[in-house]
C-alpha positions as protocol buffer text, in pm:
chain_id: "A"
residue {
  index: 1
  type: MET
  ca { x: 10301 y: 11931 z: 6762 }
}
residue {
  index: 2
  type: SER
  ca { x: 10051 y: 11975 z: 7046 }
}
residue {
  index: 3
  type: ALA
  ca { x: 9760 y: 11958 z: 6799 }
}
residue {
  index: 4
  type: LEU
  ca { x: 9883 y: 11618 z: 6680 }
}
residue {
  index: 5
  type: TYR
  ca { x: 9912 y: 11492 z: 7037 }
}
residue {
  index: 6
  type: PHE
  ca { x: 9561 y: 11618 z: 7109 }
}
residue {
  index: 7
  type: LEU
  ca { x: 9424 y: 11428 z: 6809 }
}
residue {
  index: 8
  type: ILE
  ca { x: 9609 y: 11106 z: 6896 }
}
residue {
  index: 9
  type: ALA
  ca { x: 9492 y: 11136 z: 7256 }
}
residue {
  index: 10
  type: ALA
  ca { x: 9133 y: 11185 z: 7141 }
}
residue {
  index: 11
  type: VAL
  ca { x: 9139 y: 10872 z: 6924 }
}
residue {
  index: 12
  type: LEU
  ca { x: 9286 y: 10669 z: 7209 }
}
residue {
  index: 13
  type: GLU
  ca { x: 9041 y: 10800 z: 7469 }
}
residue {
  index: 14
  type: ILE
  ca { x: 8733 y: 10767 z: 7252 }
}
residue {
  index: 15
  type: GLY
  ca { x: 8843 y: 10423 z: 7132 }
}
residue {
  index: 16
  type: GLY
  ca { x: 8913 y: 10311 z: 7488 }
}
residue {
  index: 17
  type: CYS
  ca { x: 8579 y: 10433 z: 7615 }
}
residue {
  index: 18
  type: TYR
  ca { x: 8402 y: 10282 z: 7314 }
}
residue {
  index: 19
  type: ALA
  ca { x: 8557 y: 9945 z: 7397 }
}
residue {
  index: 20
  type: PHE
  ca { x: 8386 y: 9958 z: 7737 }
}
residue {
  index: 21
  type: TRP
  ca { x: 8063 y: 10074 z: 7571 }
}
residue {
  index: 22
  type: ALA
  ca { x: 8083 y: 9784 z: 7323 }
}
residue {
  index: 23
  type: TRP
  ca { x: 8126 y: 9533 z: 7606 }
}
residue {
  index: 24
  type: LEU
  ca { x: 7856 y: 9675 z: 7833 }
}
residue {
  index: 25
  type: LYS
  ca { x: 7598 y: 9805 z: 7585 }
}
residue {
  index: 26
  type: LEU
  ca { x: 7655 y: 9596 z: 7273 }
}
residue {
  index: 27
  type: GLY
  ca { x: 7730 y: 9261 z: 7436 }
}
residue {
  index: 28
  type: LYS
  ca { x: 8083 y: 9228 z: 7297 }
}
residue {
  index: 29
  type: SER
  ca { x: 8343 y: 8997 z: 7447 }
}
residue {
  index: 30
  type: PRO
  ca { x: 8506 y: 9090 z: 7780 }
}
residue {
  index: 31
  type: LEU
  ca { x: 8834 y: 9097 z: 7584 }
}
residue {
  index: 32
  type: TRP
  ca { x: 8726 y: 9442 z: 7472 }
}
residue {
  index: 33
  type: LEU
  ca { x: 8793 y: 9558 z: 7830 }
}
residue {
  index: 34
  type: GLY
  ca { x: 9163 y: 9482 z: 7793 }
}
residue {
  index: 35
  type: VAL
  ca { x: 9181 y: 9674 z: 7467 }
}
residue {
  index: 36
  type: GLY
  ca { x: 8994 y: 9961 z: 7628 }
}
residue {
  index: 37
  type: ALA
  ca { x: 9223 y: 9970 z: 7931 }
}
residue {
  index: 38
  type: VAL
  ca { x: 9539 y: 9972 z: 7718 }
}
residue {
  index: 39
  type: SER
  ca { x: 9395 y: 10244 z: 7498 }
}
residue {
  index: 40
  type: LEU
  ca { x: 9311 y: 10462 z: 7799 }
}
residue {
  index: 41
  type: VAL
  ca { x: 9659 y: 10419 z: 7947 }
}
residue {
  index: 42
  type: LEU
  ca { x: 9813 y: 10521 z: 7615 }
}
residue {
  index: 43
  type: PHE
  ca { x: 9576 y: 10818 z: 7602 }
}
residue {
  index: 44
  type: ALA
  ca { x: 9705 y: 10942 z: 7938 }
}
residue {
  index: 45
  type: ILE
  ca { x: 10067 y: 10901 z: 7828 }
}
residue {
  index: 46
  type: VAL
  ca { x: 10013 y: 11083 z: 7498 }
}
residue {
  index: 47
  type: LEU
  ca { x: 9835 y: 11373 z: 7668 }
}
residue {
  index: 48
  type: THR
  ca { x: 10143 y: 11435 z: 7883 }
}
residue {
  index: 49
  type: ARG
  ca { x: 10338 y: 11507 z: 7564 }
}
residue {
  index: 50
  type: VAL
  ca { x: 10140 y: 11826 z: 7497 }
}
residue {
  index: 51
  type: GLU
  ca { x: 10359 y: 12133 z: 7517 }
}
residue {
  index: 52
  type: ALA
  ca { x: 10191 y: 12317 z: 7804 }
}
residue {
  index: 53
  type: GLU
  ca { x: 10337 y: 12449 z: 8126 }
}
residue {
  index: 54
  type: PHE
  ca { x: 10033 y: 12347 z: 8330 }
}
residue {
  index: 55
  type: ALA
  ca { x: 9842 y: 12020 z: 8315 }
}
residue {
  index: 56
  type: GLY
  ca { x: 9508 y: 12188 z: 8384 }
}
residue {
  index: 57
  type: ARG
  ca { x: 9543 y: 12417 z: 8084 }
}
residue {
  index: 58
  type: ALA
  ca { x: 9636 y: 12124 z: 7860 }
}
residue {
  index: 59
  type: TYR
  ca { x: 9338 y: 11922 z: 7985 }
}
residue {
  index: 60
  type: ALA
  ca { x: 9097 y: 12214 z: 7943 }
}
residue {
  index: 61
  type: ALA
  ca { x: 9212 y: 12279 z: 7586 }
}
residue {
  index: 62
  type: TYR
  ca { x: 9196 y: 11906 z: 7512 }
}
residue {
  index: 63
  type: GLY
  ca { x: 8829 y: 11910 z: 7608 }
}
residue {
  index: 64
  type: GLY
  ca { x: 8740 y: 12102 z: 7292 }
}
residue {
  index: 65
  type: VAL
  ca { x: 8938 y: 11862 z: 7077 }
}
residue {
  index: 66
  type: TYR
  ca { x: 8768 y: 11568 z: 7249 }
}
residue {
  index: 67
  type: ILE
  ca { x: 8423 y: 11706 z: 7173 }
}
residue {
  index: 68
  type: ALA
  ca { x: 8498 y: 11763 z: 6804 }
}
residue {
  index: 69
  type: SER
  ca { x: 8669 y: 11424 z: 6774 }
}
residue {
  index: 70
  type: SER
  ca { x: 8371 y: 11253 z: 6938 }
}
residue {
  index: 71
  type: LEU
  ca { x: 8144 y: 11391 z: 6669 }
}
residue {
  index: 72
  type: LEU
  ca { x: 8386 y: 11271 z: 6403 }
}
residue {
  index: 73
  type: TRP
  ca { x: 8374 y: 10926 z: 6567 }
}
residue {
  index: 74
  type: LEU
  ca { x: 7994 y: 10947 z: 6559 }
}
residue {
  index: 75
  type: ALA
  ca { x: 8001 y: 11012 z: 6185 }
}
residue {
  index: 76
  type: LEU
  ca { x: 8282 y: 10779 z: 6076 }
}
residue {
  index: 77
  type: ILE
  ca { x: 8261 y: 10482 z: 6313 }
}
residue {
  index: 78
  type: GLU
  ca { x: 7899 y: 10483 z: 6424 }
}
residue {
  index: 79
  type: ARG
  ca { x: 7780 y: 10610 z: 6084 }
}
residue {
  index: 80
  type: THR
  ca { x: 7541 y: 10862 z: 6237 }
}
residue {
  index: 81
  type: ARG
  ca { x: 7519 y: 11211 z: 6099 }
}
residue {
  index: 82
  type: PRO
  ca { x: 7577 y: 11487 z: 6357 }
}
residue {
  index: 83
  type: TYR
  ca { x: 7311 y: 11755 z: 6384 }
}
residue {
  index: 84
  type: TRP
  ca { x: 7399 y: 12107 z: 6278 }
}
residue {
  index: 85
  type: THR
  ca { x: 7379 y: 12206 z: 6643 }
}
residue {
  index: 86
  type: ASP
  ca { x: 7647 y: 11945 z: 6721 }
}
residue {
  index: 87
  type: LEU
  ca { x: 7878 y: 12102 z: 6462 }
}
residue {
  index: 88
  type: VAL
  ca { x: 7820 y: 12459 z: 6580 }
}
residue {
  index: 89
  type: GLY
  ca { x: 7876 y: 12351 z: 6941 }
}
residue {
  index: 90
  type: ALA
  ca { x: 8197 y: 12169 z: 6849 }
}
residue {
  index: 91
  type: GLY
  ca { x: 8320 y: 12476 z: 6664 }
}
residue {
  index: 92
  type: MET
  ca { x: 8254 y: 12689 z: 6969 }
}
residue {
  index: 93
  type: CYS
  ca { x: 8440 y: 12438 z: 7186 }
}
residue {
  index: 94
  type: LEU
  ca { x: 8740 y: 12436 z: 6952 }
}
residue {
  index: 95
  type: LEU
  ca { x: 8748 y: 12815 z: 6957 }
}
residue {
  index: 96
  type: GLY
  ca { x: 8739 y: 12806 z: 7337 }
}
residue {
  index: 97
  type: ALA
  ca { x: 9011 y: 12541 z: 7345 }
}
residue {
  index: 98
  type: ALA
  ca { x: 9233 y: 12755 z: 7122 }
}
residue {
  index: 99
  type: LEU
  ca { x: 9178 y: 13056 z: 7346 }
}
residue {
  index: 100
  type: ILE
  ca { x: 9261 y: 12854 z: 7658 }
}
residue {
  index: 101
  type: PHE
  ca { x: 9572 y: 12699 z: 7507 }
}
residue {
  index: 102
  type: TRP
  ca { x: 9721 y: 12989 z: 7310 }
}
residue {
  index: 103
  type: GLY
  ca { x: 9549 y: 13289 z: 7472 }
}
residue {
  index: 104
  type: PRO
  ca { x: 9798 y: 13339 z: 7754 }
}
residue {
  index: 105
  type: LYS
  ca { x: 10088 y: 13347 z: 7506 }
}
residue {
  index: 106
  type: LEU
  ca { x: 9907 y: 13591 z: 7281 }
}
residue {
  index: 107
  type: PHE
  ca { x: 9706 y: 13816 z: 7509 }
}
residue {
  index: 108
  type: VAL
  ca { x: 9834 y: 13800 z: 7867 }
}
residue {
  index: 109
  type: SER
  ca { x: 10168 y: 13964 z: 7931 }
}
residue {
  index: 110
  type: GLY
  ca { x: 10395 y: 13782 z: 8173 }
}
residue {
  index: 111
  type: GLN
  ca { x: 10186 y: 13461 z: 8152 }
}
residue {
  index: 112
  type: THR
  ca { x: 10277 y: 13132 z: 7988 }
}
């Protein structure tokens, strides 16, 4: 379930930040700021649903998901093809995120 929350949080955060980008960089209506603010609030709420004992560990693991999701946004929404180095880097980040999130349960005795 945590993976689903991470993905939903990523869409909300990237969408919220993109709304600010659209207003400031693309000259879109200031109404985009309201959409962006609501999206970022929902992002914060969704991220609290992740099943982790510590917020810092959840946020660190989410970072890898955010990076990979940002490249997906780049490809699907902005219609720009990621470089191979982007994809390798995102894969490394996801591997690191998995180690941060599940490593203590798998490899560190007495840790959660």
